N, CA, C and O atoms as a MOPAC input file, in Angstrom:
PM7 MOZYME 1SCF
protein

 N      0.83200 1    -1.19700 1     0.00000 1
 C      0.00000 1     0.00000 1     0.00000 1
 C      0.86200 1     1.24100 1     0.00000 1
 O      1.91700 1     1.28900 1     0.63200 1
 N      0.39700 1     2.23500 1    -0.71400 1
 C      1.08600 1     3.51600 1    -0.78700 1
 C      0.07500 1     4.61000 1    -0.48400 1
 O     -0.99200 1     4.66200 1    -1.09600 1
 N      0.40700 1     5.47900 1     0.45100 1
 C     -0.41700 1     6.65700 1     0.71800 1
 C      0.26100 1     7.87000 1     0.09400 1
 O      1.47600 1     8.04400 1     0.19000 1
 N     -0.54200 1     8.68700 1    -0.53500 1
 C     -0.06500 1     9.90900 1    -1.18800 1
 C     -0.83100 1    11.09000 1    -0.61600 1
 O     -2.06200 1    11.08900 1    -0.60400 1
 N     -0.11200 1    12.08800 1    -0.14500 1
 C     -0.73900 1    13.27400 1     0.43200 1
 C     -0.31600 1    14.49000 1    -0.37500 1
 O      0.86400 1    14.83200 1    -0.44700 1
 N     -1.30900 1    15.13500 1    -0.98200 1
 C     -1.04800 1    16.28500 1    -1.83800 1
 C     -1.29200 1    17.58400 1    -1.08600 1
 O     -2.05800 1    17.63800 1    -0.12500 1
 N     -0.61900 1    18.62200 1    -1.55100 1
 C     -0.86000 1    19.95200 1    -1.01400 1
 C     -0.43900 1    20.97900 1    -2.06000 1
 O      0.28400 1    20.66600 1    -3.00600 1
 N     -0.90700 1    22.20900 1    -1.87000 1
 C     -0.42900 1    23.30900 1    -2.69200 1
 C     -1.40500 1    23.88200 1    -3.69400 1
 O     -1.07100 1    24.84900 1    -4.37900 1
 N     -2.59600 1    23.32600 1    -3.80700 1
 C     -3.56100 1    23.88400 1    -4.73800 1
 C     -4.13800 1    25.19300 1    -4.22900 1
 O     -3.83000 1    25.64100 1    -3.12500 1
 N     -4.98500 1    25.79900 1    -5.06100 1
 C     -5.63000 1    27.03300 1    -4.64600 1
 C     -6.09000 1    27.85500 1    -5.82200 1
 O     -6.14500 1    27.38600 1    -6.95900 1
 N     -6.42300 1    29.10800 1    -5.51800 1
 C     -6.88200 1    30.06900 1    -6.51700 1
 C     -5.72400 1    30.99000 1    -6.87800 1
 O     -5.04700 1    31.52900 1    -6.00300 1
 N     -5.50700 1    31.16200 1    -8.17500 1
 C     -4.41800 1    32.01700 1    -8.63500 1
 C     -4.88200 1    32.77700 1    -9.86600 1
 O     -5.71200 1    32.28200 1   -10.62900 1
 N     -4.35500 1    33.96600 1   -10.06100 1
 C     -4.70000 1    34.75800 1   -11.24000 1
 C     -3.93400 1    34.25800 1   -12.46100 1
 O     -2.85600 1    33.67900 1   -12.32400 1
 N     -4.48200 1    34.47800 1   -13.64600 1
 C     -3.74000 1    34.11900 1   -14.86200 1
 C     -2.35100 1    34.74800 1   -14.85700 1
 O     -2.16900 1    35.91000 1   -14.49300 1
 N     -1.37400 1    33.93500 1   -15.27600 1
 C      0.00700 1    34.38400 1   -15.25100 1
 C      0.73500 1    34.07700 1   -13.96000 1
 O      1.95200 1    34.24000 1   -13.88100 1
 N      0.01200 1    33.63800 1   -12.95400 1
 C      0.61200 1    33.34700 1   -11.66000 1
 C      1.23300 1    31.96200 1   -11.60100 1
 O      1.27200 1    31.23100 1   -12.59100 1
 N      1.71700 1    31.62200 1   -10.41600 1
 C      2.41500 1    30.35000 1   -10.20700 1
 C      1.88500 1    29.64200 1    -8.97900 1
 O      1.39900 1    30.27000 1    -8.03800 1
 N      1.98600 1    28.32300 1    -9.00500 1
 C      1.69200 1    27.48000 1    -7.85500 1
 C      2.65900 1    26.31600 1    -7.87300 1
 O      3.15900 1    25.92800 1    -8.92900 1
 N      2.92500 1    25.75700 1    -6.69400 1
 C      3.70700 1    24.53500 1    -6.60700 1
 C      2.90800 1    23.49700 1    -5.84000 1
 O      2.51300 1    23.71700 1    -4.69500 1
 N      2.67700 1    22.37100 1    -6.48400 1
 C      2.00300 1    21.24900 1    -5.84400 1
 C      3.04500 1    20.28400 1    -5.28300 1
 O      4.11500 1    20.09100 1    -5.86000 1
 N      2.70700 1    19.69000 1    -4.15300 1
 C      3.57500 1    18.69300 1    -3.52800 1
 C      2.80500 1    17.40200 1    -3.31100 1
 O      1.59700 1    17.41400 1    -3.07500 1
 N      3.51500 1    16.30200 1    -3.39400 1
 C      2.91000 1    14.99000 1    -3.14800 1
 C      3.90700 1    14.16800 1    -2.32500 1
 O      4.95600 1    13.76100 1    -2.82400 1
 N      3.56600 1    13.93900 1    -1.08300 1
 C      4.41500 1    13.15700 1    -0.18700 1
 C      3.94000 1    11.71600 1    -0.16700 1
 O      2.76000 1    11.44100 1     0.05200 1
 N      4.87900 1    10.79100 1    -0.40000 1
 C      4.55000 1     9.36800 1    -0.45700 1
 C      4.95800 1     8.66800 1     0.83700 1
 O      5.88100 1     9.10000 1     1.52800 1
 N      4.25900 1     7.58700 1     1.14900 1
 C      4.53300 1     6.86000 1     2.38200 1
 C      5.65200 1     5.82700 1     2.20900 1
 O      6.07100 1     5.19500 1     3.17800 1
 N      6.12900 1     5.66000 1     0.98100 1
 C      7.23300 1     4.73800 1     0.72400 1
 C      8.33500 1     5.46700 1    -0.02700 1
 O      8.10400 1     6.52100 1    -0.62000 1
 N      9.52000 1     4.90700 1     0.00200 1
 C     10.60500 1     5.51100 1    -0.73100 1
 C     10.28300 1     5.53500 1    -2.21900 1
 O      9.88000 1     4.52600 1    -2.79800 1
 N     10.46900 1     6.70200 1    -2.82500 1
 C     10.05200 1     6.85900 1    -4.21800 1
 C     10.98400 1     6.13800 1    -5.17300 1
 O     10.66400 1     5.99300 1    -6.35300 1
 N     12.13000 1     5.68300 1    -4.68700 1
 C     13.01100 1     4.87300 1    -5.53300 1
 C     12.31300 1     3.58800 1    -5.98900 1
 O     12.64300 1     3.02600 1    -7.03400 1
 N     11.35000 1     3.13600 1    -5.19200 1
 C     10.71700 1     1.85100 1    -5.47500 1
 C      9.60200 1     1.95500 1    -6.50300 1
 O      9.04600 1     0.93900 1    -6.92200 1
 N      9.27000 1     3.18300 1    -6.91700 1
 C      8.13000 1     3.34700 1    -7.81800 1
 C      8.53800 1     3.18500 1    -9.26900 1
 O      9.62500 1     3.58900 1    -9.68100 1
 N      7.62700 1     2.57600 1   -10.04200 1
 C      7.87700 1     2.41300 1   -11.46300 1
 C      7.70900 1     3.70600 1   -12.23000 1
 O      8.42400 1     3.95500 1   -13.20000 1
 N      6.78300 1     4.51500 1   -11.80900 1
 C      6.54200 1     5.80800 1   -12.44400 1
 C      5.83000 1     6.68300 1   -11.42200 1
 O      5.13000 1     6.18100 1   -10.54200 1
 N      6.00900 1     7.97400 1   -11.54200 1
 C      5.29000 1     8.87900 1   -10.64800 1
 C      5.16700 1    10.23400 1   -11.28000 1
 O      6.02900 1    10.66400 1   -12.04700 1
 N      4.08700 1    10.90300 1   -10.95300 1
 C      3.88700 1    12.23300 1   -11.50500 1
 C      2.49600 1    12.74900 1   -11.23900 1
 O      1.90900 1    12.47700 1   -10.19200 1
 N      1.97200 1    13.49400 1   -12.18800 1
 C      0.73100 1    14.23800 1   -11.99800 1
 C     -0.22100 1    14.08000 1   -13.17400 1
 O      0.18100 1    14.10800 1   -14.33700 1
 N     -1.48900 1    13.91500 1   -12.83600 1
 C     -2.59100 1    13.99100 1   -13.78600 1
 C     -3.49300 1    15.13800 1   -13.36600 1
 O     -3.36500 1    15.66900 1   -12.26300 1
 N     -4.40200 1    15.51500 1   -14.24600 1
 C     -5.42100 1    16.49400 1   -13.88800 1
 C     -6.73200 1    16.15300 1   -14.57400 1
 O     -6.76400 1    15.47500 1   -15.60100 1
 N     -7.80600 1    16.63800 1   -13.98200 1
 C     -9.13000 1    16.45900 1   -14.56300 1
 C     -9.85200 1    17.79000 1   -14.59000 1
 O    -10.37000 1    18.24100 1   -13.56900 1
 N     -9.89000 1    18.42900 1   -15.77100 1
 C    -10.63100 1    19.68700 1   -15.89100 1
 C    -12.13400 1    19.44400 1   -15.74400 1
 O    -12.59500 1    18.31700 1   -15.93000 1
 N    -12.89400 1    20.47300 1   -15.41800 1
 C    -14.34400 1    20.30300 1   -15.25400 1
 C    -14.98600 1    19.73100 1   -16.51100 1
 O    -14.79900 1    20.27100 1   -17.60200 1
 N    -15.73800 1    18.64900 1   -16.37000 1
 C    -16.45700 1    18.05100 1   -17.48700 1
 C    -15.60100 1    17.30200 1   -18.48800 1
 O    -16.08100 1    16.92500 1   -19.55700 1
 N    -14.33000 1    17.08300 1   -18.15200 1
 C    -13.43000 1    16.41400 1   -19.09800 1
 C    -12.78800 1    15.17800 1   -18.47700 1
 O    -12.90900 1    14.92400 1   -17.27900 1
 N    -12.09600 1    14.41200 1   -19.33700 1
 C    -11.40200 1    13.21600 1   -18.88300 1
 C    -10.12200 1    13.59400 1   -18.12700 1
 O     -9.56900 1    14.67900 1   -18.30100 1
 N     -9.67800 1    12.66400 1   -17.28900 1
 C     -8.39600 1    12.85100 1   -16.61600 1
 C     -7.28200 1    12.71300 1   -17.65000 1
 O     -7.33500 1    11.85100 1   -18.52700 1
 N     -6.26400 1    13.58300 1   -17.53500 1
 C     -5.17000 1    13.58000 1   -18.51000 1
 C     -3.82300 1    13.67300 1   -17.81400 1
 O     -3.69400 1    14.25500 1   -16.73700 1
 N     -2.82300 1    13.08500 1   -18.45800 1
 C     -1.46400 1    13.15400 1   -17.93600 1
 C     -0.93600 1    14.57700 1   -18.08000 1
 O     -1.06600 1    15.18800 1   -19.14000 1
 N     -0.34300 1    15.10000 1   -17.01500 1
 C      0.25700 1    16.42500 1   -17.05000 1
 C      1.77800 1    16.31700 1   -17.14000 1
 O      2.39700 1    16.88200 1   -18.04200 1
 N      2.36900 1    15.59000 1   -16.20200 1
 C      3.82800 1    15.46900 1   -16.15900 1
 C      4.17600 1    14.20800 1   -15.39400 1
 O      3.51300 1    13.85300 1   -14.41900 1
 N      5.22800 1    13.53300 1   -15.84600 1
 C      5.50200 1    12.21200 1   -15.28100 1
 C      6.98400 1    11.88300 1   -15.35400 1
 O      7.63700 1    12.15300 1   -16.36200 1
 N      7.51400 1    11.30200 1   -14.28500 1
 C      8.79100 1    10.60400 1   -14.35000 1
 C      8.47900 1     9.17800 1   -14.78000 1
 O      7.71600 1     8.47800 1   -14.11300 1
 N      9.05800 1     8.75100 1   -15.87900 1
 C      8.81100 1     7.40300 1   -16.35200 1
 C      9.67900 1     6.40800 1   -15.60200 1
 O     10.55800 1     6.78200 1   -14.82500 1
 N      9.41300 1     5.13900 1   -15.85100 1
 C     10.19000 1     4.07300 1   -15.20700 1
 C     11.67200 1     4.20100 1   -15.54100 1
 O     12.52700 1     3.87700 1   -14.71600 1
 N     11.97800 1     4.67200 1   -16.74600 1
 C     13.37300 1     4.81700 1   -17.16200 1
 C     14.03700 1     6.08000 1   -16.64800 1
 O     15.23200 1     6.29200 1   -16.85800 1
 N     13.24900 1     6.93500 1   -15.96100 1
 C     13.83800 1     8.12700 1   -15.37200 1
 C     13.68000 1     9.38900 1   -16.19900 1
 O     14.04900 1    10.47500 1   -15.75200 1
 N     13.13400 1     9.25700 1   -17.40300 1
 C     12.91100 1    10.45400 1   -18.20700 1
 C     11.60500 1    11.10100 1   -17.78500 1
 O     10.87900 1    10.56900 1   -16.94600 1
 N     11.30800 1    12.26000 1   -18.37600 1
 C     10.07200 1    12.97100 1   -18.05100 1
 C      9.21100 1    13.13700 1   -19.29200 1
 O      9.72100 1    13.33800 1   -20.39400 1
 N      7.92100 1    13.05100 1   -19.10600 1
 C      6.93600 1    13.30700 1   -20.15100 1
 C      6.03200 1    14.44700 1   -19.70000 1
 O      5.68900 1    14.55300 1   -18.52300 1
 N      5.65600 1    15.28700 1   -20.63800 1
 C      4.77500 1    16.41100 1   -20.34300 1
 C      3.63500 1    16.47500 1   -21.35000 1
 O      3.80100 1    16.14700 1   -22.52500 1
 N      2.47200 1    16.90500 1   -20.86200 1
 C      1.38000 1    17.27000 1   -21.74400 1
 C      1.84500 1    18.43800 1   -22.61500 1
 O      2.48300 1    19.37000 1   -22.12400 1
 N      1.52600 1    18.38300 1   -23.89400 1
 C      2.03200 1    19.39400 1   -24.80500 1
 C      1.72300 1    20.81900 1   -24.38900 1
 O      2.55900 1    21.71100 1   -24.53900 1
 N      0.52000 1    21.03800 1   -23.86400 1
 C      0.09300 1    22.39900 1   -23.55500 1
 C      0.77400 1    22.97600 1   -22.31400 1
 O      0.64200 1    24.17000 1   -22.04700 1
 N      1.49700 1    22.15700 1   -21.55200 1
 C      2.16400 1    22.66900 1   -20.35300 1
 C      3.67900 1    22.72000 1   -20.51100 1
 O      4.37200 1    23.23100 1   -19.63100 1
 N      4.19700 1    22.20500 1   -21.60400 1
 C      5.65400 1    22.21100 1   -21.81500 1
 C      6.18200 1    23.63900 1   -21.77800 1
 O      5.62000 1    24.54300 1   -22.39700 1
 N      7.26700 1    23.82300 1   -21.04200 1
 C      7.85900 1    25.13800 1   -20.91000 1
 C      7.25700 1    25.96600 1   -19.79300 1
 O      7.81400 1    26.99900 1   -19.42300 1
 N      6.12700 1    25.53100 1   -19.24700 1
 C      5.47900 1    26.24800 1   -18.14600 1
 C      5.49500 1    25.44200 1   -16.85000 1
 O      5.63300 1    26.00900 1   -15.76600 1
 N      5.35500 1    24.14500 1   -16.95700 1
 C      5.30500 1    23.27200 1   -15.78500 1
 C      6.59700 1    22.45600 1   -15.70500 1
 O      7.19000 1    22.09900 1   -16.72300 1
 N      7.01400 1    22.17200 1   -14.48000 1
 C      8.19400 1    21.34500 1   -14.25400 1
 C      7.91500 1    20.34800 1   -13.13900 1
 O      7.50900 1    20.72700 1   -12.04000 1
 N      8.13400 1    19.07600 1   -13.43100 1
 C      8.01200 1    18.04200 1   -12.40900 1
 C      9.40600 1    17.78500 1   -11.82800 1
 O     10.39200 1    17.70500 1   -12.56100 1
 N      9.46800 1    17.65800 1   -10.51200 1
 C     10.74400 1    17.39000 1    -9.85300 1
 C     10.49200 1    16.47000 1    -8.66300 1
 O      9.34800 1    16.18700 1    -8.30700 1
 N     11.58500 1    16.00900 1    -8.05800 1
 C     11.44700 1    15.07300 1    -6.95800 1
 C     12.54300 1    15.30700 1    -5.93200 1
 O     13.65400 1    15.71700 1    -6.26600 1
 N     12.21000 1    15.04000 1    -4.68900 1
 C     13.17600 1    15.07400 1    -3.59600 1
 C     13.16600 1    13.67800 1    -2.99000 1
 O     12.26700 1    13.32200 1    -2.22800 1
 N     14.17700 1    12.89600 1    -3.34000 1
 C     14.19200 1    11.49800 1    -2.89600 1
 C     14.29400 1    11.39700 1    -1.37400 1
 O     13.73200 1    10.48100 1    -0.77300 1
 N     14.99400 1    12.31200 1    -0.76400 1
 C     15.17500 1    12.25400 1     0.69700 1
 C     13.84500 1    12.48500 1     1.42300 1
 O     13.63400 1    11.98000 1     2.52600 1
 N     12.95900 1    13.24800 1     0.79400 1
 C     11.65800 1    13.54900 1     1.41700 1
 C     10.53600 1    12.68400 1     0.84800 1
 O      9.37900 1    12.82700 1     1.24400 1
 N     10.87600 1    11.78700 1    -0.08000 1
 C      9.85100 1    10.95500 1    -0.73600 1
 C      8.72200 1    11.81700 1    -1.29600 1
 O      7.54200 1    11.50600 1    -1.13300 1
 N      9.10100 1    12.88200 1    -1.94400 1
 C      8.12400 1    13.86800 1    -2.40500 1
 C      8.37000 1    14.21200 1    -3.86700 1
 O      9.50900 1    14.35400 1    -4.31300 1
 N      7.27800 1    14.34100 1    -4.59200 1
 C      7.34100 1    14.81200 1    -5.97200 1
 C      6.58900 1    16.14000 1    -6.04900 1
 O      5.58600 1    16.33800 1    -5.36200 1
 N      7.07700 1    17.02700 1    -6.87600 1
 C      6.53700 1    18.37200 1    -6.98500 1
 C      6.08500 1    18.64800 1    -8.41900 1
 O      6.54000 1    18.01800 1    -9.37400 1
 N      5.18000 1    19.60700 1    -8.52800 1
 C      4.81100 1    20.14000 1    -9.82800 1
 C      4.83000 1    21.65900 1    -9.71900 1
 O      3.94600 1    22.26100 1    -9.11100 1
 N      5.84800 1    22.26700 1   -10.31400 1
 C      5.93400 1    23.72400 1   -10.35600 1
 C      5.17600 1    24.19600 1   -11.59300 1
 O      5.48800 1    23.80100 1   -12.71600 1
 N      4.18700 1    25.03700 1   -11.37300 1
 C      3.33400 1    25.52800 1   -12.45300 1
 C      3.49400 1    27.03100 1   -12.57500 1
 O      3.14300 1    27.77200 1   -11.65700 1
 N      4.01700 1    27.48100 1   -13.69200 1
 C      4.21300 1    28.89500 1   -13.96000 1
 C      3.34500 1    29.33700 1   -15.13300 1
 O      2.85000 1    28.51100 1   -15.90000 1
 N      3.17000 1    30.62200 1   -15.25800 1
 C      2.39200 1    31.20100 1   -16.36500 1
 C      1.04000 1    30.48800 1   -16.50100 1
 O      0.63900 1    30.08000 1   -17.59100 1
 N      0.37100 1    30.35600 1   -15.39300 1
 C     -0.88700 1    29.61000 1   -15.38800 1
 C     -1.95700 1    30.30300 1   -16.22600 1
 O     -2.03200 1    31.53000 1   -16.30200 1
 N     -2.78100 1    29.46200 1   -16.85000 1
 C     -3.85100 1    29.92600 1   -17.72000 1
 C     -5.20000 1    29.41600 1   -17.19100 1
 O     -5.23700 1    28.41600 1   -16.47300 1
 N     -6.29100 1    30.07800 1   -17.53000 1
 C     -7.59800 1    29.58100 1   -17.08200 1
 C     -7.84000 1    28.12400 1   -17.47800 1
 O     -8.50500 1    27.39000 1   -16.74600 1
 N     -7.31600 1    27.70200 1   -18.61000 1
 C     -7.52400 1    26.31600 1   -19.05500 1
 C     -6.72000 1    25.29600 1   -18.23900 1
 O     -6.86900 1    24.08900 1   -18.43400 1
 N     -5.87500 1    25.77900 1   -17.33300 1
 C     -5.18600 1    24.87100 1   -16.40300 1
 C     -6.05800 1    24.53500 1   -15.19400 1
 O     -5.68800 1    23.69600 1   -14.37300 1
 N     -7.19400 1    25.17800 1   -15.08700 1
 C     -8.10800 1    24.89800 1   -13.98100 1
 C     -8.53500 1    23.43700 1   -14.00700 1
 O     -9.03000 1    22.93900 1   -15.01800 1
 N     -8.33800 1    22.76400 1   -12.89100 1
 C     -8.61700 1    21.32700 1   -12.82300 1
 C     -8.36600 1    20.83500 1   -11.39900 1
 O     -7.80700 1    21.54400 1   -10.56200 1
 N     -8.79400 1    19.60500 1   -11.15600 1
 C     -8.33700 1    18.89300 1    -9.96400 1
 C     -7.07200 1    18.13400 1   -10.37600 1
 O     -7.07400 1    17.37300 1   -11.34400 1
 N     -6.01200 1    18.35300 1    -9.63200 1
 C     -4.72900 1    17.73100 1    -9.93300 1
 C     -4.50900 1    16.54600 1    -8.99100 1
 O     -4.71400 1    16.64200 1    -7.78100 1
 N     -4.08400 1    15.42300 1    -9.58400 1
 C     -3.89500 1    14.18700 1    -8.83800 1
 C     -2.45900 1    13.70700 1    -8.94400 1
 O     -1.88500 1    13.65100 1   -10.03200 1
 N     -1.89500 1    13.36800 1    -7.81200 1
 C     -0.60700 1    12.69900 1    -7.78600 1
 C     -0.81700 1    11.24000 1    -8.15000 1
 O     -1.83900 1    10.65000 1    -7.80000 1
 N      0.13600 1    10.66000 1    -8.84400 1
 C      0.03600 1     9.28000 1    -9.32400 1
 C      1.37400 1     8.58200 1    -9.13300 1
 O      2.43000 1     9.15400 1    -9.40200 1
 N      1.31900 1     7.33600 1    -8.66500 1
 C      2.50100 1     6.47900 1    -8.68000 1
 C      2.07300 1     5.10000 1    -9.14900 1
 O      0.92300 1     4.69600 1    -8.97800 1
 N      3.02800 1     4.37900 1    -9.74900 1
 C      2.81400 1     2.98700 1   -10.08000 1
 C      3.75000 1     2.15600 1    -9.22500 1
 O      4.97200 1     2.29500 1    -9.29600 1
 N      3.14900 1     1.27600 1    -8.40200 1
 C      3.89900 1     0.40600 1    -7.50300 1
 C      3.15500 1    -0.91500 1    -7.48000 1
 O      2.43800 1    -1.22200 1    -6.52800 1
 N      3.32900 1    -1.68200 1    -8.51900 1
 C      2.56300 1    -2.90800 1    -8.67200 1
 C      1.19600 1    -2.64400 1    -9.27800 1
 O      0.67100 1    -3.44000 1   -10.05500 1
 N      0.64700 1    -1.52400 1    -8.90700 1
 C     -0.61400 1    -1.02200 1    -9.49200 1
 C     -0.61200 1     0.48300 1    -9.35100 1
 O      0.29600 1     1.06700 1    -8.76000 1
 N     -1.63500 1     1.10000 1    -9.89600 1
 C     -1.73600 1     2.56200 1    -9.82000 1
 C     -2.26000 1     2.99800 1    -8.45500 1
 O     -3.19900 1     2.41500 1    -7.91400 1
 N     -1.63600 1     4.02400 1    -7.92200 1
 C     -2.10300 1     4.67800 1    -6.70300 1
 C     -2.32400 1     6.15600 1    -7.01300 1
 O     -1.57900 1     6.76200 1    -7.78300 1
 N     -3.36500 1     6.72500 1    -6.39600 1
 C     -3.73500 1     8.11700 1    -6.64700 1
 C     -3.82900 1     8.88800 1    -5.33800 1
 O     -4.23800 1     8.35100 1    -4.30800 1
 N     -3.44000 1    10.16000 1    -5.39900 1
 C     -3.68800 1    11.04100 1    -4.28200 1
 C     -5.15200 1    11.44400 1    -4.25000 1
 O     -5.93500 1    11.06200 1    -5.12000 1
 N     -5.51000 1    12.22100 1    -3.23900 1
 C     -6.91100 1    12.60000 1    -3.05100 1
 C     -7.34800 1    13.70600 1    -3.99600 1
 O     -8.54200 1    13.96500 1    -4.14300 1
 N     -6.39300 1    14.35400 1    -4.63500 1
 C     -6.71200 1    15.44000 1    -5.54700 1
 C     -6.65200 1    16.78400 1    -4.85600 1
 O     -7.02700 1    16.91800 1    -3.69100 1
 N     -6.17600 1    17.77800 1    -5.58800 1
 C     -6.14300 1    19.15100 1    -5.07700 1
 C     -6.62400 1    20.08500 1    -6.17700 1
 O     -6.21100 1    19.97400 1    -7.33200 1
 N     -7.49700 1    21.00200 1    -5.80200 1
 C     -8.11300 1    21.90000 1    -6.77600 1
 C     -7.17300 1    23.05200 1    -7.11400 1
 O     -6.61800 1    23.70400 1    -6.22800 1
 N     -7.00900 1    23.28500 1    -8.39600 1
 C     -6.28700 1    24.45400 1    -8.89400 1
 C     -7.26200 1    25.24900 1    -9.75100 1
 O     -7.80500 1    24.73600 1   -10.72900 1
 N     -7.47700 1    26.50100 1    -9.37600 1
 C     -8.38500 1    27.37600 1   -10.12000 1
 C     -7.60900 1    28.59400 1   -10.57400 1
 O     -7.01600 1    29.30700 1    -9.76400 1
 N     -7.61600 1    28.82600 1   -11.88100 1
 C     -6.92000 1    29.97600 1   -12.46000 1
 C     -7.98600 1    30.93100 1   -12.98000 1
 O     -8.66500 1    30.64800 1   -13.96800 1
 N     -8.12200 1    32.06000 1   -12.30300 1
 C     -9.19200 1    32.98900 1   -12.63800 1
 C     -8.85000 1    34.37400 1   -12.12000 1
 O     -8.19200 1    34.52500 1   -11.09100 1
 N     -9.30700 1    35.38000 1   -12.84900 1
 C     -9.12500 1    36.75400 1   -12.39600 1
 C    -10.34300 1    37.21800 1   -11.61600 1
 O    -10.38000 1    38.35600 1   -11.14900 1

């Protein structure tokens, strides 16, 4: 079992920044993949940014150059730095890890609005 605790969501104006955090209950070295998904209102859940099993990173095309996924192995935490936020980034953001199966965080709301 893996517990994931997210934090850092909120309301931000267009052009602003937020950093999401996801603390895992196990050492993140043991995970096959980890990163972030989001689900905009009325839409399907989509991959935002991910560390793959091979250690590379994948990003949703619309966030490339604005979002950065990073990790702190000592803290068992993965981050999502979001800059130049747009209204279309509004969504519930979910932390994800693969450890034998998929595990999801509880979700954190990000709202980009003036």
